[in-house]
C-alpha positions as CSV (number, residue, x, y, z in Angstrom):
1,M,71.5,97.3,83.4
2,P,74.7,95.1,83.5
3,N,74.7,92.1,85.7
4,R,77.2,92.9,88.5
5,P,77.3,92.1,92.2
6,R,75.7,94.7,94.4
7,H,77.9,96.9,96.7
8,P,77.4,95.9,100.4
9,K,76.8,99.5,101.4
10,S,73.5,100.9,100.1
11,D,74.7,104.5,99.8
12,L,77.7,103.4,97.7
13,E,75.4,101.1,95.6
14,A,73.3,104.2,94.9
15,V,76.4,106.0,93.5
16,L,77.2,103.0,91.3
17,K,73.6,102.9,90.0
18,E,73.7,106.6,89.3
19,A,77.0,106.2,87.4
20,E,75.4,103.4,85.3
21,K,72.4,105.7,84.5
22,K,74.8,108.4,83.3
23,G,76.5,105.9,80.9
24,W,79.5,105.0,83.0
25,R,80.8,101.4,82.8
26,V,81.1,99.8,86.3
27,E,83.2,96.7,86.9
28,K,83.9,94.8,90.2
29,G,87.5,94.1,91.2
30,R,88.8,92.2,94.2
31,R,88.8,95.1,96.6
32,Y,87.0,97.9,94.8
33,Y,84.7,98.8,91.9
34,K,86.0,100.6,88.9
35,M,83.9,103.3,87.2
36,Y,84.8,104.3,83.6
37,C,83.4,107.5,82.2
38,P,81.9,107.4,78.7
39,C,83.5,110.7,77.6
40,E,86.6,110.9,75.3
41,T,88.9,111.6,78.3
42,K,88.0,108.2,79.8
43,H,87.9,109.3,83.5
44,L,88.4,106.4,86.0
45,K,87.3,106.4,89.6
46,T,87.5,103.5,92.0
47,V,85.0,102.8,94.8
48,K,86.3,100.7,97.7
49,L,84.4,97.7,98.9
50,T,85.2,98.4,102.6
51,P,85.9,102.1,103.1
52,S,87.4,102.9,106.4
53,D,86.7,106.7,106.4
54,R,83.3,107.8,107.7
55,N,83.4,110.7,105.2
56,Y,84.1,108.4,102.2
57,L,80.9,109.0,100.4
58,T,81.1,112.7,100.8
59,N,84.7,112.7,99.6
60,L,83.9,110.4,96.7
61,L,81.1,112.6,95.4
62,G,83.3,115.7,95.7
63,Q,86.0,114.0,93.7
64,L,83.6,113.0,91.0
65,K,82.2,116.5,90.7
66,R,85.6,118.2,90.7
67,A,87.8,115.8,88.6
68,T,85.4,114.2,86.1
69,C,82.4,115.1,83.9
70,W,80.0,113.7,86.5
71,E,77.7,116.7,86.5
72,K,77.6,117.1,82.7
73,E,74.4,115.9,81.1
74,E,74.9,113.8,78.0
């Protein structure tokens, strides 16, 4: 697994780890993490370091399932 800083929120860290397991590249920026899909369309999703919405995790997972190949098994 790549050496990257952990996300301060454990539930969002779990999403980042799941992405890495699925082959996504995860990089840390100043205010968010960037997740790059391994497929040919190169989906990109950002994960905030300090989300202000209490439903952020639910919304993030919904966006991943709708707009990327998150559910597809490689």
